[in-house]
C-alpha positions in Angstrom: 290.0 104.7 164.3 291.4 105.4 167.8 290.6 108.7 169.9 293.3 108.9 172.2 293.0 105.4 172.5 289.6 104.8 172.8 287.4 102.5 170.3 285.5 104.7 168.1 282.6 103.7 165.9 280.3 106.3 163.8 276.6 105.8 162.9 275.1 107.1 160.4 271.6 106.3 160.5 268.7 107.8 157.1 265.7 110.1 158.4 264.5 109.6 162.0 261.1 109.5 163.0 259.3 110.8 165.9 258.8 108.2 169.0 256.7 104.8 167.5 254.6 104.5 170.4 254.6 107.6 172.2 254.6 109.7 168.7 257.3 113.0 171.1 259.7 114.5 168.4 260.8 117.8 167.7 257.6 120.0 166.0 261.1 122.1 163.8 262.5 119.4 162.8 262.1 118.9 158.9 260.2 115.6 159.2 257.4 117.2 161.0 257.8 120.2 158.6 257.8 118.0 155.9 254.6 115.5 156.7 252.5 119.2 157.6 253.1 120.7 154.2 252.5 117.7 152.6 248.7 117.6 154.2 248.4 121.1 154.0 248.7 121.0 150.6 246.2 118.5 150.4 249.4 115.2 149.0 248.2 112.2 151.5 250.7 109.7 148.6 253.8 111.6 150.1 256.4 108.8 151.0 259.1 109.1 153.4 261.9 106.2 154.3 261.6 106.9 158.3 263.0 105.1 161.4 261.3 106.0 164.6 264.1 107.6 167.5 263.6 104.2 169.5 264.4 101.9 166.8 267.3 103.4 165.6 268.8 104.0 169.5 267.8 99.9 169.9 270.1 99.6 167.0 273.3 101.6 167.6 273.0 100.1 171.7 273.2 96.9 170.3 275.4 97.8 168.1 277.6 99.2 170.7 277.0 96.5 173.3 278.0 93.8 170.4 281.3 92.6 169.3 282.9 94.3 166.1 281.6 92.6 162.5 284.6 90.4 160.8 283.8 92.3 157.9 283.4 96.1 159.7 284.9 99.2 158.0 288.4 99.9 160.0 289.3 103.5 159.5 292.9 104.5 159.9 
């Protein structure tokens, strides 16, 4: 996809969690409210598939720095 002659890529990660070591995140976002709600209800068996924000940022930076994959989806 081109935007005014510049290459564009869209990355859509799934659920993004707080930072893996600092734990910093938005206390009012869905993930935190969900986990607090589960704890308030005594549900310690709740499962939520998440990736820490620092992992997501590193992965996207690596994707941007790498060459396009031969099987990449091209949208025109």
